[in-house]
N, C-alpha and C positions, 0 to 999 in steps of 0.2 A: 504493500500500500504506500501511497504518497502521504507523507506525514508533515504536519505543521503544528504550531501552538498558537494560542490566541495573540501572542506578541508578533507573529510573522505577518508580513503584508502579502495578501494574495489578491489577485485581480478579480478572480471569480471562484465560487465554490462549485462543488459537484452539481451539475444540473440534474434536476429530478423532474420527470414527466415522461409521458409516452411519446412514441413517434408521431409527429404531426399535431401535438396537443399544446405546444408551448411548455414552459418550464419555470420552476423556481429553484433557488439555490439556498442551502443552509451553509453559512460561512463559518470561519474558525472562531467567531465570537458568539455563535449560536443565534444568529439573526437570519431572517429570510430576506434575500436580496435578489436583484436582477430578475424580477418576475415578468414573464411574458405570456401568461396563461389567458389573458383577455384579448387575444388576437392583436397583440401589441409587440410583435417580434422586434420591430425597429425602434421602439420607445419603451424600454422596460421600466417597471417600477423599481427604482434604485434600492429603496429600503421599505419593507412591508411593516409599517408601524402597527403595533398591536399583537405581534406574535411573541409569546413568552412561554417559558417553562418555569414553574414555581415549585420549589421543594419546601415542605413544612414538616420538619421533625416534631414529634410530640414533645411538648413542654420546652421547646427551644425556638429561637427566632428562625424564621424561614429565609430563603434566599432565592433569587432568580438565577437559574443556570444559564448565565448569559453575561456578556460584557458590552458596555456602551449601548444598552437597550432602550434608553429614553426614559427610564424611571430611576429616581434617586431616593425616595422615601423608604424603599425596601432595599435591603442589601443585595448587591450582585455577588456572584460566586467569587470568593476571595482567593481561590487557588488557581493553579495553571490549568488551562483547558487544552486537551490534546485532540487533534483533528486528523482523521485518516480518511483518504478518499480512494475509492476503487469503483469508478462509474459502473452502474448507476446506484452505488451504495456509498453512504457517508456515515462514519462513526465519530461521535464526539463524546469524550470521556473526561471526568474530573473526579478528584478525591480530596476531601478536606476532613481531617480528623477521622471519625468513624463512618462518615457518609461517602458512598461511592455512587456516581451517576454515570450511566451509559445510555446515550441516545443513538439509535441507528435508524436511518431513513433510507428508503429505496423506492425505485420504480421498476417494474418487471420488464426488462428487455430480454426476451426469451427467443432463442433461435427457432425459426420455422413456426412461430406462434404469433401471427400478426394481431389477432384480436387482443390478446393480453398485453402485447408490446405497445399497443396504441391506447392504453387506458389513460385517461386524463386524471391521474391520481398519484399520491405518494402514500406509502405506508410508513408508520413510525412505531418503533419498539422502544419503550422507555423503561429501563431497569434502574431501581434505586435500592441500594442496600444501606442499612444502618439507621433507618428512620422509624423502625418498629411500627407503631400505630399512627404514623404521620400521614400527611396528605400530599398529593401531587396535583398540580393544575396546569392545563395548557390552554392557551388562548389563540384565536385567529380573528382577524377583522373581516367585515363584510366589504368586499371591493367590487360588488356587482353593480354595473352601470358606470358610465364614464363620469357621472357626478353623483353625489350622495343622496340627492332628493329622490325619495321613493324607496330607499333601502329599508328592509325589515328582516328581522331574524325570527324564525319559527322553530319551536321544539319539535323534534321527531324522536322516534325510538332510539335511545342510546346516543342522542346527539342533537344537532341543530342544522337547519338549512338556511342559507343566506339568499335572499331574493332582492329584486328591485322592481317595484310595481309600476314605475314610471319609465323605465328604459324602453325605447322604441325599437322598431325593427332595423333601423339604420345605425344603431349603436353597436359597435363591435364588442362591447362589454356587456351586452344583454345576455342573461342566462341565470345561473345559480351556482353556488358552491355548498359543500356539505362537510361537516366535521362530525365523525362518530367514533366511538370507542367500545371495546369489549368490557370495560371496567369503569362503570359510572356510579358515583355516589351522589353527585349533585350537578346541576347544569345552571349556569347563569346565561340565559338565552340571549339577553341583550343589555349591554351597558355602553356608555358613551366614552370613547377614547379621548375626547378632547377635554381639557381643563376648562373651568369657568374663567371668564375674563378677569374676575376679581382675584384669581389665584396665580396670576402671572404678571410680571412687570411689563412684558411686551407680548400681548396676546397673539399678534399676527406673526411674530418671528419665533415664538416658542416651539421648541422641538420636543418638549416634555409632554408626557401623556397624563391623563387622569389617573391618579394613583390610588384613589379611594378603594377600589375593589381589592387591590393587593394588600393594602394596609389592614383592611378588615379581615382578609383571609389570614394574614399573619397573626392577628389578635384573636382569631377564633370567633369573630363577629359575623352576623348575617349580612350578606351582600344583597342590595336591592336589585331585583330583576325587573326590567321595564321594557318588554317587547312592544314596539309600536312602529308605525311608518314614519320615516324621517321626512320632516317638512322644512327644517332649518339647516343652514349650511354648517353651523357649529355642531350638529349632531352627527357623530361618526361611529356607527355601531360595530361592536365586537362581541364575541362569545367566549365563555370559559367552560371547560369540562373539568370537574374535580373528581379525582379517583383516589383509591387507597390500595396499597399492596406493593409488592416488590417488582412487578412487571405489568406494564400497561401497553395496550396496542391502540393506535389511532389510525384513522384514514382521513386524509383531506382530499376531496375530489372536486372537480370543476366541470362545468358544462356551459360553454359560451357559443351561442348559435346566432348572434347578431351579425349583420352583414355591413360592409363598409366599402368605400371605393377601393381601398388597398386590399381588403379581405372579403371579396364577394362570394366566398365559398362556405360550404358546410364542412363538418369534420367527419372523419371515418367513424368515430365512436358513436355518432348519431344513428348509425344503422343498427346498433345493439341495445341502446339504453335511451330512456325517455328524459332523464334528468340526472343530476349529480348524486342524488340520494340513492338511486338504483346502483350507480357505479360504486359508491362507497360501501354499500352493503355487500355487493358482489366481491369487492376487493377484500373486505374484512372476513367474509366467509371462506375465501381461498388464500388467506394471508400466507400460510406456510408453503403452499405450492408455488405461489408467485415469487416468494423469496428464494426458494430452493433451486428453481429452474433457470435462474439468470445465467446468461451465456458464458460465464467465465470458464466453464469446463472445456470449451473448444479451444482455449488459448494454451496450447501445449508447447511452451518454450522453457528452457532451463534457466536462463539468466533472469533474476528477479526484477532488475530494472527494466528489461525488455518486456517482460510480462506486464509490468505496471504501465509501460508506455503504450502497449497494444490495447490493453483494456481501457485505459483512460483516454486514448486517442479517439475512441469511438463516441465521445461525449456529444458530438454534433448531432447524433440521432435524436437527442432530446432538445438541443438548443437551436438547431438550424432547419428542421424538416417541416414540410407541409404535406399532409395527407388528407385529401378532401373526401366528401361523402361518396363520390364516385370511384374512389380508389386511386385518384391521380396523385402522383408523388413527385416531389422535387426537394432539393437541398439548397438553402440560401448560401450564396458565396460568402457573405458576411452580413448578418441580419441587421446590424445597426448602421454600419458605415459604407456598405456596398450591397444593398438589399435586392440583389438580382437572384432569381430562383433558377437553379439548374445550370449554372455557369460551367462551361467545359474549357479545356486548355490548361492542363496541370491542376485542375480543380475537381470537377465531379468524378473524374477518373480515379482520383485518390479517395475522395470522400465516400464513394460508394463501395469501397472494398468490403466493409462489413455487410453492406446491403446484398451484394452478389453472393456472399457466403451464407447469410442468414435469412434474407428475405428476397429471393430472386424475382418474386412476383412484382415487387416494387421497382426493381431494375427494369423489368419489362414495361411497366407502366410509364416510367420516365422516358424510356427510349421511344415508345409509341407517340408520346406527346411531342418530343423534340423532332422526330421524323415527320410528324404532321405539319411542322412549321418550316421544313426545308423550303427555301425560296424557289421560285419558278425556274431560275437559272441553275439550280443545283447547289447553291450556297447554303451552308449550315449556320444558323445564327449562333451568337455567342451564349445565349441564355434564353429563358422563357419569358423574361420581363421583370420590370421593377415591381417588387411585391406582387408578382403576377405569374400565373400559369398560361397566360393567353396573349401576351404582348411582347414577343421576342424582339431583341435588338441585334443589329449586325455585329456590334462590338463597342466597347467603351471609348475607343479612339477612331471608330469608323465614321466616314469613309477614310481610306479604302477598306475593303473587306479583308478579314484576317486570313492568313494562309495556313493556320494550324487547326482550324475548326473542323474542316472536312475529314482530314486523316483521323482525328480523334473519334468522330462518329463511326467511321468504318471499323475502327478497332474496338469500340464499345459494343457494336452489334456482334462482332465475332466473339468477343469475350462473353457476352450473354449466352450465345450458342454453346461455347466451349464448356460452360459450367451447367448447362441445362439440357443440351441436346434437343432444343426446341426447333426442329427443322421447319415446322409449319410457319413459325414466326420469320425465320430466315427467308423462306420463299415469299412470304407476304411483303416484306420490305425490300426485297432484292432490286426491283426496278428503280426504286428511289436511291438505293445505295450506289447503283451504277451511275445514276445521274450525279450523285455526290462526288464520286471518284472522277468522273469526266470533267467536272468543274475544276477540281484540283489540278488535273493534268493541263488544263488551259492556262494555269498560272505558272507553269514551268518554263524555264529557260535553260538550255543545255542539260536537261534531264531532271532538274530539281526546282522546287518552288522558289520564286524570286521575290524578295522583300522590297517594297517600294520606298523604304526609308521614312514611312509615316506611321510608325508604331503599329504595324499590321500583324502582330502575333501576341502571344501571352506575355512577352516581355514588353508590355505596352508603355513603359516609362523610359524606354531606351530607343534611340534612333538606330535602326538596323537596316542597311541597304545591301541588296545582293543575296548571295547564298549564305545561310547560317546553319550551323551544325544541329541546333535543336530542331528546327522545322524539317531539315533534310532527313535526319535520322528517323523522325516521326513519320514522315512521308514514306520512307522505304519500308518501315514496319507496316504501314497501312496497305502498301502494295502486296506484301506477303500475305496479309490477312485477306485482302480482296481476292487474291488468287485462290485461296482456300474456300472462300465463300462461293466463288464462281464454280469451283469443282463440286461443291456440295449440292448446288442446285442444277448441275449438269449443263452449264453454259461453256462448252469447250472452246468456242471461238474467242470468248472474252478471256479465258484462261491464257490462251496463246498471246493475246494482245497485252495483257498485264505482265506476262513474263518478259516480253520485249521491253516494256517500260521499266521494269525492275532491273534488268541488266544494264540499261543506260544510266539509271539513277545510281546504281551501285558504283559504276565506274566513275561517275562524277564525284561521288562521295569519297572514293579512295583518293582522288586528287586533292581533297581537302586535308588529307593526313600528312603531317610534316615529319613523320618518323617516330613521333612520340604521342601525339594527340591530334585531334581534328581542330582546325582553326575555328574560332568562335563565329566570325562572319567576315565578309570581304573587308579588308583594310584593318582587321583586328586579328592578327595572325599568331603572335608569340605570347599568347595567354591561354590558360587552361579554363575552359568553360564548364561549369558544373553540369549543364544540361546537354553537353555535346553528344552523348549516346542515349538520350532519353528514350528514343525509339526501341532500344535494346531492352529497356525495362518492360515495355509492353510485350515484345516477342518472347521474352523469358517467362513472364507471367502466363502467357498463352501456350507455352510449349512449342513455339515455332522456331525456325532456324534463325541464326544470327543475321543481323541486318547487313553485315559485311564480314570480311575475314575475322575470325575469332581472335587472332593475334593482335589485330589492330584495336579491337574492342578492349581487350585486356590491357594493352599498352595505354590506351586512353584512360581507363579506370585507374591504372597505377599512377598516372600523372595527376589525376584528380585527388587521389588519396594523399600523394606526396605534397602537392602544391596547395590545393584548396583546403585540404584537411589540416594543414599546419599554419595557415596564414593568420588565424585569429585564435586567441586563447579561449574564446567563448563559443564560436560557432564555425560553420563552413561557408565562406563567402562564394558568391556565384562566379566571380572573375578574378583570377590571380595570375600575375606574370611569372616569368621563369626564375626570378630572384626570390619569389615567395611573397611579394607584396600585393596587397589588395588593389585592384584596378578601380579607380573612381571615375567612371564615365557617366554614371547615373546612380540614383538611389538603389536601383535594382542590381547594379554590378557590384557595389560595395556592401550589399546586404546578403544575408543567407535566407533561403526559403526553407524552413524546416521540413515542409512536405517533400521537397525535392531532395534534401539531404538524406532523409530516411529511405527514400526510394533508391537512390544511387548507392547508398551504403549496402542495402540488401542485394543489389545487383552485383556489387564488387564481392560481397561475401559468397553469393551463389556461384559466381564465376571462379572462385578460388583465389581471387586477387588479395584478399585479406583473410586472416584467420580469427581475428578478434574484432569486436564491434566498437572500439574506442572512437572510430571515425564519427559514428552517430550518437554514441553515449554522451559525448561532449555537448551535442545539440540538446539532448534530452535534459541533461543536468542543468543547462542554462535556462531552459523553460521552467524547471522545478524551482530553481533559485530565484527566478523573477516572479514566482507565484502565478504562472500563466498556463498551468497544466490544463485547465478547463476553459481557457480562452486563448488559444494559441493564435499568434499573429500571422499575417501573411508574410512578413519579412522582419528580420532582425539585423540591426546595424552591426556589421562585422568589426568595426573599430571599438564599439562600446558594449556590445552584447545586449543592448536594450532594444525594445521594439521601436519602430519609427513613430513619430508623433502622429496621432490620428490614424494609427494602423488599422488595417482591415481586421475587424474583430472576429472571434470564433471561426477561424478560417476553415473553409470547406475542405481543404486538403489535409486536415489534422490526422485522419486515419491512415495516411500513407504508410505508416509503420506496420499496418496489417499485411504489407507485402511479405513479412516473415512467416505468415501462415499459409503462403501459397507454395 
């Protein structure tokens, strides 16, 4: 597990929530942060005020198992809080004198079980030792509706449901949430989170909450329960469940079915449940099964750090995914700072590695959507749209159209077939894939795709003109895959045609080899480019032949390990010269892309170029050190080891380390 204490700075906690449901995070101070369950992927609730865990030993003062929680008239936990993350599970522990507290929260991401993996809910197990006949209380606020007017809490069996009677159909936060437990001694259905104006020096700026319920609970006094519909802005309802015993189980579930210009879709979970109370009851009834079957058992690697990296690298399944009521699936490139769904080009190809292994039906869903939006001329768009499954764009720097989109789609289609044997799908999409390949061939000069010098590939913050090794290697890989696709559907003439193009492309690529590695691009010769044999990553994953002579590929990988791998004490930069210095042509050349580092590291290991994984362990250790395990950036500055300012958050390529499972 990745471990922190409450004194460490972490950018994000373990995201909890099902595929396509939005998520919440419990951080290392036992606060709920970065909440996106209300169809608000791009604008998270930074801190969920009103979530608390209160421990009251008999005949002793109680305490909040929390730090910096917004309450000061009741003591917060005085000891050190230990935090362990193993997506989609988080454990938070603390011990003070004879009292031990352990909170474990999880969401069930279960291989080949899409219904349970898309539950909009989290389970919480709370174990408290040393309080004897004491009490435990947990609270959650009502956040239903974009504004508080109309909110009301209602008691249900073993818990409470939060509603908003005034939320309209165009409010993305329309819906309900539910909190229930298997161990209930009392319920405070509704109290007001906000303090009275007379109780604060500056009402409008106060971050402190109404502390009366917690003070009374600490004193053993009765707490006023006041369920009612909110009509005033100062009324901010929350609920408390009070329990007794050494172990309590809770489920917090949500159900948001409002529509919005950015989110005009329903959710997959709407096919199975009518509201959050049904989901919560289902979850609580199946608590043990949902916890036991989480996907960790498929991660069979020896190195503990690598196992941690693989398991936690899949966090984007909760933080970045959309899965609508029709089963349409996509992954955000970066939900807050670059909220395009389904971006390809060193993006979805990595992000979907857990998907192809655990939920191949979702991979098929995405491919069908993307293929349906192939342009009339055969061009493959960069993504499905800004917060959208239906508004694809050509590229973030287009025009011109990018030269690496089409090869990626060809390879993704073949990859889906490789791991499913779905020949009917291959035959269905084949005419479009031929059109896709023909478009790419029209972009070639002297056998390889030609860059126009206008940021027309995934390295879109770098001016590249002419032939570059990244796009060229990817193109050759796509030709190999296209040849196999044509063979599988029985199109022999096209097989011959592609073989001719492949021979020409390979010969042109060989000319880019300088005896040690392939040049980065025209005019940038004596530098080692991390992405120079990216196409080989694809062919190796797919069990296809090398893109070019194996000795050339291995030599290029050796140069990458020697030069790029040693240029920075923090990470592995994209472009390094022969003296071992980072090349600063753009922010992308002097930075490292963690997703690309892990992929190339796996390739070098698979090819026998390296025997240990220090090449990529350094990258992982830097992410852990920066507290970015569950919010990995698109790029890291090679000079400082820090993410770029306003980096692309929760980057789609974070699961690239899943390469080690292929």
